[in-house]
C-alpha positions in Angstrom: -239.9 -46.9 9.2 -241.6 -44.3 11.4 -240.1 -41.0 12.4 -239.9 -42.3 16.0 -238.0 -45.5 14.9 -235.6 -43.3 12.8 -235.0 -41.1 15.9 -234.2 -44.2 18.0 -231.7 -45.5 15.4 -230.1 -42.1 15.2 -229.8 -41.8 19.0 -228.1 -45.2 19.2 -225.7 -44.5 16.3 -224.8 -41.1 17.7 -223.7 -42.6 21.0 -226.8 -41.7 23.0 -228.8 -43.6 25.5 -232.5 -44.2 24.8 -235.3 -45.0 27.2 -237.8 -47.2 25.3 -240.6 -49.8 25.7 -239.7 -53.4 25.1 -242.3 -56.2 25.0 -241.9 -56.8 28.7 -240.7 -53.8 30.7 -239.1 -50.4 29.9 -235.4 -50.5 29.1 -232.3 -48.5 28.3 -230.5 -48.9 25.0 -227.2 -47.8 23.4 -224.7 -48.9 20.8 -223.3 -52.3 21.9 -219.9 -51.4 20.3 -219.6 -47.9 21.8 -217.6 -48.1 25.0 -218.4 -44.6 26.1 -222.1 -45.0 25.5 -222.1 -48.3 27.5 -220.2 -46.8 30.4 -222.8 -44.0 30.5 -225.7 -46.4 30.4 -224.2 -48.4 33.3 -223.6 -45.2 35.2 -227.2 -44.0 34.7 -228.7 -47.1 36.2 -225.8 -47.7 38.6 -225.2 -51.2 37.2 -222.0 -53.0 38.4 -219.4 -52.6 35.7 -218.6 -56.3 35.5 -222.2 -57.4 34.9 -223.0 -58.5 31.4 -225.9 -57.1 29.4 -228.0 -58.6 26.6 -227.8 -57.5 23.0 -231.2 -56.8 21.5 -232.5 -56.8 17.9 -235.9 -55.7 16.6 -236.0 -58.2 13.7 -235.1 -61.9 14.0 -233.4 -62.1 10.6 -231.1 -59.2 11.6 -230.1 -61.2 14.7 -229.4 -64.4 12.8 -227.4 -62.5 10.2 -225.2 -61.0 13.0 -224.6 -64.5 14.4 -223.8 -66.7 11.4 -221.8 -69.3 13.5 -224.9 -70.4 15.4 -225.8 -74.1 14.6 -229.0 -75.1 12.9 -230.8 -76.5 16.0 -230.1 -73.3 17.9 -231.2 -71.1 15.0 -234.5 -73.1 14.7 -235.0 -72.7 18.4 -234.6 -69.0 18.2 -237.1 -68.9 15.4 -239.6 -70.6 17.6 -238.9 -68.4 20.7 -238.3 -64.9 19.1 -239.6 -62.3 19.0 -240.8 -62.8 22.5 -240.2 -62.3 26.2 -237.1 -64.5 26.3 -233.4 -63.7 26.8 -231.3 -66.6 25.3 -227.8 -67.3 26.6 -225.9 -68.4 23.5 -222.4 -69.8 22.7 -220.2 -67.0 21.3 -217.2 -68.7 19.7 -216.5 -65.7 17.5 -216.4 -63.3 20.5 -219.1 -61.0 19.1 -220.2 -58.0 21.1 -217.5 -58.3 23.7 -218.4 -55.1 25.5 -221.8 -56.6 26.3 -220.4 -59.9 27.3 -218.0 -58.3 29.8 -215.9 -60.9 31.7 -217.3 -63.9 29.7 -216.9 -63.4 26.0 -217.8 -67.0 25.3 -221.4 -66.3 26.3 -223.8 -63.8 24.6 -227.2 -62.8 25.9 -229.7 -62.2 23.0 -233.1 -60.6 22.9 -235.3 -60.2 19.9 -238.5 -58.1 20.5 -241.5 -57.0 18.6 -242.2 -53.3 19.4 -244.7 -51.7 17.1 -243.3 -48.2 17.7 -239.9 -49.4 16.6 -240.9 -51.6 13.7 -238.2 -51.6 11.0 -235.3 -50.8 13.4 -232.3 -52.8 12.2 -229.5 -51.7 14.5 -228.5 -53.9 17.4 -228.5 -52.3 20.9 -227.1 -53.1 24.2 -230.1 -53.1 26.5 -230.8 -53.3 30.2 -234.0 -52.7 32.2 -234.6 -49.0 33.0 -234.8 -49.4 36.8 -231.9 -48.4 39.0 -229.8 -51.5 39.7 -231.7 -53.7 42.2 -234.9 -51.7 41.8 -238.3 -52.8 40.5 -238.9 -53.1 36.8 -240.9 -50.4 35.2 -244.3 -51.2 33.7 -245.1 -47.6 32.7 -242.9 -44.7 31.8 -244.0 -43.0 35.0 -242.5 -45.9 37.0 -239.0 -45.1 35.7 -236.9 -43.3 38.4 -236.7 -39.5 37.6 -232.9 -39.6 37.9 -232.8 -42.1 35.0 -235.3 -40.1 32.9 -233.4 -36.9 33.4 -230.2 -38.3 31.9 -231.3 -40.2 28.8 -231.1 -38.6 25.3 -234.4 -40.0 24.0 -237.5 -41.1 25.8 -240.3 -43.1 24.2 -243.6 -43.7 25.8 -245.1 -47.1 24.9 -248.0 -47.0 27.3 -248.4 -49.8 29.9 -246.4 -52.9 29.4 -246.8 -56.4 30.8 -244.3 -55.6 33.6 -242.7 -59.0 33.9 -239.0 -59.2 32.8 -237.9 -61.7 30.2 -237.3 -65.4 31.0 -233.6 -66.1 30.8 -233.0 -69.5 29.2 -229.6 -71.1 28.7 -229.1 -72.5 25.2 -225.3 -72.8 25.3 -225.5 -76.6 25.1 -228.6 -76.8 22.9 -226.7 -77.6 19.7 -224.6 -80.3 21.3 -227.7 -81.8 23.0 -229.5 -82.0 19.6 -232.3 -79.9 20.9 -232.4 -81.1 24.5 -229.8 -79.1 26.3 -231.5 -76.1 27.8 -232.4 -74.8 31.3 -234.2 -71.7 32.7 -231.8 -69.4 34.6 -234.4 -66.8 35.5 -238.2 -67.3 35.3 -240.1 -64.5 33.7 -242.5 -63.5 31.0 -242.6 -66.9 29.2 -243.8 -69.9 31.2 -241.7 -73.1 31.4 -244.3 -75.2 29.6 -244.3 -72.8 26.6 -240.5 -73.1 26.5 -240.7 -76.8 26.6 -243.2 -76.8 23.7 -240.7 -74.8 21.7 -237.5 -76.4 22.7 -238.1 -80.1 23.5 -237.6 -81.4 20.0 -241.3 -81.2 19.0 -242.2 -80.6 15.4 -242.6 -76.9 14.5 -242.9 -75.0 11.3 -240.3 -72.5 10.0 -242.2 -69.2 9.3 -239.9 -68.5 6.4 -240.7 -71.7 4.5 -244.2 -72.6 5.8 -246.3 -71.2 3.0 -244.2 -73.1 0.4 -244.2 -76.3 2.4 -247.9 -76.4 3.2 -248.9 -75.7 -0.4 -246.6 -78.6 -1.6 -248.0 -80.9 1.1 -251.7 -80.1 0.6 -252.9 -80.1 -3.0 -256.3 -78.6 -2.0 -254.7 -75.9 0.3 -255.9 -73.0 -1.8 -259.5 -74.3 -2.0 -259.5 -75.0 1.7 -258.6 -71.3 2.4 -261.4 -70.2 0.0 -263.9 -72.4 1.6 -263.0 -71.3 5.2 -263.4 -67.6 4.2 -266.7 -68.3 2.3 -268.2 -70.1 5.3 -267.5 -67.1 7.5 -270.0 -64.9 5.8 -269.2 -61.3 5.1 -270.5 -58.9 7.7 -268.4 -59.7 10.9 -267.1 -56.7 12.9 -265.0 -58.7 15.4 -263.1 -61.8 14.4 -261.1 -64.3 16.5 -258.7 -66.5 14.5 -257.2 -69.6 16.2 -253.8 -70.4 14.9 -252.9 -67.3 12.9 -249.6 -68.6 11.7 -248.1 -66.4 9.0 -251.4 -64.5 8.5 -252.6 -66.2 5.2 -256.2 -66.8 6.5 -256.3 -63.6 8.4 -255.5 -61.5 5.3 -258.3 -63.2 3.4 -260.8 -62.7 6.3 -260.0 -59.0 6.5 -260.6 -58.6 2.8 -263.9 -60.4 3.0 -265.0 -58.5 6.1 -264.0 -54.9 5.3 -265.4 -53.5 8.6 -263.8 -56.1 10.8 -261.1 -56.0 13.4 -259.3 -59.3 14.0 -257.6 -60.8 17.1 -255.2 -63.6 16.1 -253.6 -66.1 18.4 -250.7 -68.6 17.8 -248.2 -70.3 20.1 -245.3 -69.3 17.8 -244.0 -65.8 18.3 -241.9 -66.2 15.1 -245.0 -67.1 13.0 -246.9 -64.1 14.5 -243.9 -61.8 13.7 -244.2 -62.8 10.1 -248.0 -62.3 10.2 -247.5 -58.8 11.7 -245.5 -57.7 8.7 -248.3 -58.5 6.2 -251.4 -57.5 8.2 -252.7 -54.0 8.7 -251.8 -53.1 12.3 -254.8 -50.8 12.8 -257.1 -53.7 12.2 -255.2 -56.6 13.9 -254.1 -57.5 17.4 -251.9 -60.6 17.6 -251.2 -62.6 20.8 -248.8 -65.4 21.6 -251.2 -68.0 23.1 -251.9 -71.7 22.8 -255.2 -73.1 21.8 -255.3 -74.8 25.2 -255.1 -71.4 27.0 -258.1 -69.2 27.8 -259.3 -67.4 24.7 -259.0 -63.6 24.4 -261.9 -61.7 25.9 -264.6 -60.5 23.5 -267.9 -61.3 21.9 -266.8 -62.3 18.5 -269.1 -62.4 15.5 -266.8 -65.0 13.9 -264.3 -67.5 15.2 -262.3 -69.1 12.5 -259.4 -71.6 12.3 -257.5 -73.2 9.5 -255.1 -76.1 9.9 -254.5 -75.7 13.6 -257.0 -77.6 15.7 -255.8 -81.0 14.5 -252.8 -80.5 16.7 -255.1 -81.0 19.8 -256.2 -84.4 21.1 -259.8 -85.3 21.5 -260.2 -83.8 25.0 -258.5 -80.6 24.1 -260.7 -80.2 21.0 -263.8 -80.6 23.2 -262.5 -78.0 25.6 -261.7 -75.6 22.8 -265.2 -76.0 21.3 -266.8 -75.1 24.7 -264.6 -72.0 25.0 -265.4 -71.0 21.4 -269.1 -71.2 22.4 -268.5 -68.8 25.3 -266.5 -66.4 23.1 -269.1 -66.1 20.4 -271.7 -63.3 20.2 -275.3 -64.5 19.8 -275.8 -66.0 16.4 -272.0 -65.8 15.8 -270.4 -68.5 13.8 -267.5 -70.9 14.2 -265.7 -72.0 11.0 -263.2 -74.8 11.3 -261.1 -75.8 8.3 -258.6 -78.6 9.1 -257.0 -82.0 8.5 -259.4 -84.7 9.5 -259.1 -88.4 10.0 -260.3 -90.4 7.0 -259.6 -93.7 5.4 -255.8 -94.3 5.3 -256.1 -94.8 1.5 -257.3 -91.2 1.1 -254.8 -89.6 3.6 -252.7 -87.2 1.7 -251.3 -84.9 4.4 -248.0 -86.0 5.9 -248.7 -86.5 9.6 -246.1 -86.2 12.4 -246.6 -88.7 15.2 -247.3 -87.0 18.5 -247.9 -83.6 16.9 -250.7 -84.2 14.4 -253.8 -85.6 16.0 -256.7 -85.4 13.5 -260.2 -86.5 14.5 -263.1 -87.6 12.3 -265.7 -85.2 10.9 -268.6 -87.0 12.6 -267.1 -86.9 16.1 -266.1 -83.3 15.8 -269.7 -82.4 14.7 -270.9 -84.2 17.8 -268.5 -82.3 20.0 -269.6 -79.0 18.6 -273.2 -79.9 19.4 -272.2 -81.0 22.9 -270.5 -77.7 23.4 -273.8 -75.9 22.9 -273.2 -74.8 19.3 -276.2 -75.0 17.0 -276.6 -76.6 13.5 -273.1 -78.0 13.2 -272.5 -79.1 9.6 -269.9 -80.2 7.1 -269.8 -77.6 4.3 -266.8 -78.9 2.2 -264.4 -81.7 2.1 -261.6 -83.0 -0.2 -259.3 -85.9 0.6 -258.4 -85.5 4.3 -259.4 -81.8 4.5 -262.8 -80.5 5.7 -264.6 -77.3 6.6 -267.2 -77.4 9.3 -269.5 -74.7 10.6 -271.6 -74.2 13.8 -273.5 -71.2 15.3 -273.9 -69.7 18.7 -277.6 -69.8 19.9 -279.5 -66.6 19.2 
């Protein structure tokens, strides 16, 4: 843990109030079990005393450990949503953190964030935005009212933040509804469609068990990874990875390309949080983004993807290949390692209807060519796995 993270923990434990950057806007934090500290935080921002506040964690596993009574569907939903720009309203049958819940101890507001400056912080905090009550949220430290800044015990500058407050989603009936009972209370940083993708009963991986499950499911998984990395060459300086997951492919690419920086995207904040723990932060930038969304800006020497694109339908694949072409630097290469459609007698990967949508090698090579990519080719295949490569024109 960094010195700054230790100072933050010490401030909270000692009953202080800290001004800190979250993943959305600047906030105020204190010990959620210290009545005097909470009263002071409320006074600093002139918050009505009967208004509840969320409890924030900086590690998802710490949050789940603190709330053991949550049901399995709710816990899985939190794993798909967090860390991220969401505040979840949860059932609180054990009456935990009553000082944060205020008049309604049956409901707990929960936030889990990923803040690089505070990586490793394990304490829970009561948090509220750093604006005066009713005022505008602060995107930069300079946007925080001087009256607030003058009264806190610790001030952390996290640079410019997205500036959009968290989306508040009600999950109090989610367990009873078997994954269907949820609603948005306040729109914010996370769009409704992204919430729906995470909460509407679709198939998603658990980042804690993914590596074990995928290796058990795909007998050629290790060889696929090796072939994807080999097809990417060895001299890239800027890499874009589509579907970073837990960071397995990213780690291998960074080792193969020692001068490279990598931008990784994935729709699952929980998967990216696990990837962030294993990848060197000075070389990696991770973003929560779907493959259907605009790609990050840059002229990438290499765009690579392993076991992600088969979740897209045919039109979405065509669209993605065209956007990859635009993202590549001249002569840059696109490497695609994935589950493909083969003879049913050779299909080994277990497919989930509506979630897995593999296409054939031949048609994907055609779509790569139609997208303006040069020399598309199959470089390796085994069972229902394949690696394909194509190049941006010089």
